[in-house]
N, C-alpha and C positions, 0 to 999 in steps of 0.2 A: 504494500500500500504506500503510495507516495502522497506527500503533502505539499501544497503550494503555499509558500510564505508570502503574505501580502507585501508589496513594495511600499516602503515608507519614504516619503520625500523629506529630506532634511535640508532646511535652509541654512546656508552658510552666512555667518555674520559679515557685514561689510569690512573691507580691509581697513586697518588703522594706519593712516599715513605717517611716515617719519618726516616727510617734507610738507610744510604747510605754506601755501601761497595765498595771500590775501589780495584781492582785487577791489580797490576802493574807487568808486565812480562818482564824480561830481555831477550829479544828474542835472542840476540847473545849467551848468556850462554845456554839457553834451546836448541837452534839449535845445539850448539857446543857439546852437550851431545849425539847427534846422536841416539836418541830413548832410551837411558838408563834411568833407574829410577832416578828421581831428587829429592832433598830435600832442594834445595835453588834456588834462581833466581826468586822467586815469592814472592811478598810483598803484604799482604792484610792489609787494614786499614778501620776503620769505624768511624762514628761520634757519637759513643756511649761510649766513654771512661769515661765520667762523670757518665754513667749509669752502669759501672762495666765491660765493655769489657776488655779483656786481649789479650796479644800476638800481639799488634798493630805493623804493618810493619814487620811482620814475616810470616813464611810459613803457619801456621795453626791458624788463627784468631779465638778467642772465642767471639762471639757477644752476648751482653746482650740487650734484648729489651722487650717490653710489648706485651702481647697477643693482636692481632688485627693490630699490626703495619705492614705496607707494607715495604718490604725490596728491595732496588734497588741494583743490582750487575752490576758494570761497569768494563770491562776489557780493559786495555790500554797497548800498547807495549812501551818499552824503549830500547835504545841501544846507549850508550855513545860513542861507537867507530865508529859509522857510521851515515850518514844522511839517510840511508835506514833502517828503523826500523822494517819492517815486519808487520805482523798483529796478533792480538789475537781475537779469536772468541769463545764465550761460546757455547758449543755444547750440554750441558745438566747438570743435577744434578741427583745424585743417593743417596738415603737414605741408610745409613749403620745401624743405630739404632735410635730409638726414633720416636716421632710423633708430632713434633711441626708444621711442614708445613701441614701435612695430604694431602690427594689428592686434597682438595679444595684450598690449599695454595702453592702447588708446583710452583717454579719459572717458568715463561713463557717468551719467547723471546718477546721483545718490539720494538727493532730496526731492520730495514731490514738487517743491516750489521751483526747482531748477537752479538754485543759487549755489549748490555744492556738488562738485564732480570729483572723481578720483581716477587717476591714471597710474601707470607704473613704468619706471625706467627699466627696459628689458635688455638693451644692448649698450655696450660702451660706445661713446661717440658724442657728437654735437648735433642737435636738432633745432631747426628754425620752424616754429609753428605759429599759426594764427589762433587767437581766441576770439570767439564770436559771441556777442552779447546783444540782448534786447533790453533797451533802457526805456522806461516810461516815466513821464513826468507825473507828479501827483496832481490832485485836483479833481474837478467835476468830470472832465472828459479826458482821461489819460490818452496820450498819443504815443505809440511805440516808435522807437528809432533803433535801427539795427546798425551795429558798429563792429569793426574787427581791427586788430592790430597784431603786430608780431612780437614774439618773445623767444627766448633761447633756453634750451635745456642741455646741460653738459653732464654726462654720466661717466664715471670712472670706476 
């Protein structure tokens, strides 16, 4: 007599990133550009300064990390002129050149709101990638603006 054991699905907990990248967006400035190309108003920083990261709190962060590290990306809005800050949602990542993430490590959305994604540095090297965001102003009729810019990931 044979028995069939029912299959149990086990959910795996989300990875715990060693690298934390914060993306702070001045929503008033970005929205005020009315869809034009921007080169300021976005401030990126990470917890890898002691590991050699550069361009902290600037537009195009260069993050230094180790192969295998999970990398958390968290986008937050700021607006000093208003109590209505708007929203920032990460909509995706696009590789420009390099293969540090590879297909296996490309960042994936982790939060229902879209403000937190996690990726993984899978290969040694240097990768240029774009971060894509949807920024909305606060207020009665929020208007979405889609922006992207380039950052660099260096894995050793």
